[in-house]
C-alpha positions in Angstrom: -0.1 0.6 3.0 -0.7 4.4 3.3 -3.5 5.9 5.9 -5.9 8.1 4.0 -6.8 10.9 5.0 -9.8 12.2 6.4 -12.0 15.0 6.1 -13.5 15.6 9.5 -14.9 18.8 8.5 -18.0 20.2 10.7 -20.6 20.4 7.8 -22.9 21.6 10.5 -21.1 25.2 9.9 -21.0 25.5 6.4 -23.0 28.1 5.2 -24.6 27.8 1.2 -22.0 29.3 -0.9 -19.4 27.2 1.7 -21.8 23.9 0.3 -21.6 24.5 -3.4 -18.2 24.9 -3.3 -17.3 21.7 -1.5 -19.5 20.1 -3.9 -18.4 21.7 -7.3 -14.4 22.2 -6.4 -13.8 19.3 -4.5 -17.0 16.4 -5.2 -18.9 15.8 -2.7 -21.1 17.3 0.4 -22.0 16.3 3.3 -25.9 17.6 4.8 -25.7 16.3 8.0 -28.9 15.3 10.1 -31.2 15.7 7.2 -32.9 12.8 8.4 -35.1 13.2 11.7 -35.0 10.0 14.5 -38.5 9.3 13.5 -37.6 8.9 9.9 -34.9 7.1 10.2 -36.6 4.3 12.0 -39.5 4.7 9.6 -37.0 4.1 6.4 -34.8 1.1 8.3 -38.1 -0.6 8.5 -39.3 -0.5 4.9 -36.2 -1.6 4.0 -35.4 -3.8 6.1 -38.1 -5.9 3.7 -36.8 -5.4 0.7 -35.0 -8.3 -1.2 -31.8 -7.5 -2.6 -29.4 -9.1 -4.6 -25.4 -9.6 -4.3 -22.8 -7.5 -7.1 -20.4 -9.6 -8.4 -17.3 -9.3 -6.5 -19.0 -10.1 -3.1 -21.8 -11.8 -1.4 -21.4 -9.0 1.4 -22.8 -5.7 -1.0 -26.2 -6.3 -2.1 -28.5 -3.9 -3.5 -32.2 -3.4 -5.2 -32.5 -0.9 -7.8 -35.9 1.3 -9.1 -36.9 1.8 -5.5 -39.7 4.8 -6.6 -42.4 2.8 -7.7 -42.3 1.0 -3.4 -44.6 3.6 -1.9 -44.8 5.1 1.3 -41.9 6.6 3.1 -39.2 4.9 0.1 -41.1 7.0 -2.8 -41.9 9.9 -0.7 -37.9 10.3 0.3 -37.8 11.7 -3.4 -39.3 14.8 -2.7 -37.2 15.7 0.8 -37.6 18.9 2.1 -33.9 19.7 2.7 -32.3 17.8 0.0 -34.8 19.1 -2.9 -34.4 22.8 -1.7 -30.7 22.8 -1.5 -30.8 21.2 -5.1 -33.1 23.7 -6.2 -30.9 26.8 -5.2 -27.5 24.8 -6.6 -29.0 24.0 -10.2 -32.0 26.7 -10.6 -33.0 24.7 -13.0 -35.9 22.0 -12.9 -34.9 18.8 -10.8 -35.1 16.1 -13.0 -35.3 12.7 -11.0 -33.3 9.7 -12.7 -32.8 6.7 -10.3 -33.0 5.1 -7.1 -31.6 2.3 -5.6 -30.5 0.4 -2.3 -27.6 -0.8 -0.7 -26.5 -2.6 1.6 -22.8 -3.2 3.0 -22.5 -6.1 4.9 -19.5 -7.2 7.3 -17.2 -8.9 4.8 -17.7 -5.8 1.7 -14.0 -5.3 0.1 -15.4 -2.4 -0.8 -16.0 -0.7 -4.1 -13.1 0.6 -5.8 -12.5 4.6 -7.6 -14.7 5.2 -10.2 -16.6 7.6 -12.1 -20.7 7.7 -12.7 -20.3 9.9 -15.4 -18.7 8.7 -18.8 -19.8 11.1 -21.1 -20.4 8.0 -24.0 -22.1 6.2 -21.9 -21.3 2.7 -21.1 -23.0 -1.2 -20.2 -23.1 0.1 -16.7 -24.1 2.5 -17.1 -26.3 3.1 -19.9 -26.3 6.8 -21.5 -27.5 8.2 -18.3 -23.9 8.2 -17.1 -23.9 10.5 -20.8 -24.6 13.5 -18.9 -23.0 16.3 -18.5 -24.4 16.7 -15.0 -25.7 14.5 -12.2 -26.0 14.8 -8.4 -26.1 11.6 -6.5 -28.1 11.5 -2.9 -26.3 8.9 -0.2 -28.7 8.7 2.1 -26.9 6.7 5.2 -29.4 4.7 7.4 -26.3 3.7 9.9 -23.1 5.2 11.2 -20.3 5.3 8.9 -17.6 4.8 10.5 -13.5 4.6 9.7 -14.9 0.6 10.2 -17.7 0.4 8.7 -17.8 1.5 5.2 -16.9 4.9 5.2 -17.1 6.8 1.2 -13.9 7.2 -0.4 -13.1 9.8 -2.8 -10.3 11.5 -5.2 -11.9 15.2 -4.2 -11.3 17.8 -7.6 -10.4 14.3 -9.8 -13.4 15.6 -12.1 -11.4 18.6 -12.6 -8.6 17.0 -14.1 -7.3 17.3 -17.9 -5.0 14.6 -18.0 -5.2 11.2 -19.0 -5.5 10.0 -15.4 -9.1 12.0 -14.8 -10.6 9.7 -17.9 -13.9 8.6 -16.5 -13.4 4.8 -17.6 -11.1 4.3 -15.6 -10.8 2.6 -12.4 -8.4 2.4 -9.9 -7.8 0.5 -6.6 -6.9 2.8 -4.3 -5.5 6.4 -4.5 -2.1 7.9 -2.4 -4.8 11.1 -2.1 -7.6 9.5 -1.7 -9.8 10.6 1.4 -12.4 9.3 3.9 -15.6 10.4 4.7 -17.1 9.6 8.0 -21.2 10.3 8.9 -23.3 10.7 11.4 -27.0 7.9 10.5 -29.5 10.1 8.9 -26.6 12.3 7.5 -27.3 12.8 3.2 -23.8 12.9 0.9 -24.3 14.5 -2.1 -21.7 13.2 -5.1 -20.8 14.8 -7.8 -20.6 11.4 -10.4 -18.1 12.9 -12.4 -15.6 12.6 -9.5 -13.5 9.6 -8.6 -15.4 7.9 -5.7 -16.2 4.5 -4.0 -16.3 2.9 -0.6 -14.1 1.4 2.0 -14.3 -2.3 3.3 -16.3 -3.3 5.8 -14.8 -4.5 8.5 -16.8 -3.5 11.2 -19.3 -5.2 13.3 -23.0 -4.2 11.3 -24.7 -3.5 8.1 -24.1 -0.3 6.2 -27.7 0.8 4.8 -28.2 3.8 2.0 -30.8 4.7 -0.2 -29.2 6.7 -3.7 -30.9 9.1 -5.4 -29.7 10.4 -8.5 -31.0 13.9 -9.9 -29.7 16.6 -12.7 -30.8 20.0 -13.7 -33.5 19.9 -16.9 -31.4 21.5 -19.8 -28.1 18.5 -18.8 -29.7 15.5 -21.1 -27.7 12.7 -22.1 -25.5 12.6 -25.2 -27.8 10.3 -26.8 -31.1 10.5 -26.0 -32.0 6.6 -25.2 -32.5 6.3 -21.7 -35.2 4.4 -21.2 -38.6 6.1 -20.9 -41.3 5.5 -17.9 -44.4 3.4 -18.0 -47.9 5.7 -17.7 -49.4 2.7 -15.4 -46.2 3.7 -12.9 -46.1 7.0 -13.0 -50.4 7.6 -12.3 -49.4 5.8 -9.2 -46.8 8.5 -7.7 -48.0 11.0 -5.0 -48.7 14.4 -7.6 -45.5 15.7 -6.1 -43.1 13.2 -6.1 -44.8 13.3 -10.3 -43.2 16.5 -10.5 -39.5 15.2 -10.7 -40.6 12.2 -13.2 -39.6 14.1 -16.0 -38.3 12.9 -19.4 -35.2 11.4 -18.5 -34.1 12.7 -22.3 -35.3 16.0 -21.8 -32.4 18.6 -22.5 -32.5 22.2 -23.1 -29.9 23.0 -26.7 -29.7 25.0 -29.4 -26.9 23.4 -32.4 -27.4 26.2 -34.5 -26.8 29.0 -32.5 -25.9 32.3 -33.1 -22.3 34.4 -32.4 -24.3 37.3 -31.4 -27.7 36.3 -30.6 -30.9 39.1 -29.7 -31.9 38.1 -26.5 -28.5 37.7 -24.4 -28.0 38.5 -20.7 -26.1 41.0 -18.8 -25.6 38.9 -15.5 -25.8 35.5 -14.4 -25.8 35.1 -10.5 -25.1 31.2 -11.3 -21.6 31.7 -12.3 -20.0 34.6 -10.6 -16.7 33.6 -9.3 -17.8 34.9 -5.7 -20.9 32.3 -5.9 -19.4 30.4 -3.2 -18.7 33.3 -1.1 -22.3 34.3 -0.8 
């Protein structure tokens, strides 16, 4: 079997325009060192007490959902400045928090198949959250990703394909042009939810722990507004700075009856400049 391509870029040298280019064009981006040593220690301590559940295909891949209500450092991570500041620049829109989960890939984990999280008509796995046109998942790694310990896998630019092979409901065991991405503990990997991705097996000697938080711009709501609403009692427990991201998950900005020549058309739109990646 052909060895995967290794993405060994020095991510710390990417300026903002190149960071946005990697996320928009390739479908992923690594922000190295966004968690300090002390912050990592806090998050590792908090996650050590979480009760996880094995997934259907392996007892060595375990998860826990709805971490947002845990409190303390785990809840505050939703408003982590280095990532939130980047998302503000990326979206130029209100940021809507969508989901938060913890995942641990233990030695023996067989890897996650190549798949997309963006499914335009919803699905049993992702509900109608998957129908949102844009979601960025932020994967905070609490352990080093090495070639042996469940590194990230991705088929770059697969979200841009118009071919039937890019049907977002398909899954693949492997792909000859898939890329392996490694990263140090404390890094965050940002993922376009429409790109085909997964992770490789853990054949190493330690478990790989990860916190995954999903955000989207406020305009990009689900096709069918049936994402479960937040409970007021839960929202009341959140710190004010975190609560700011808990907007209606069905919120969207659209205009079915838009005119051909609306009166208030703009003549500039920096967010779609072809030169936006050069800055």
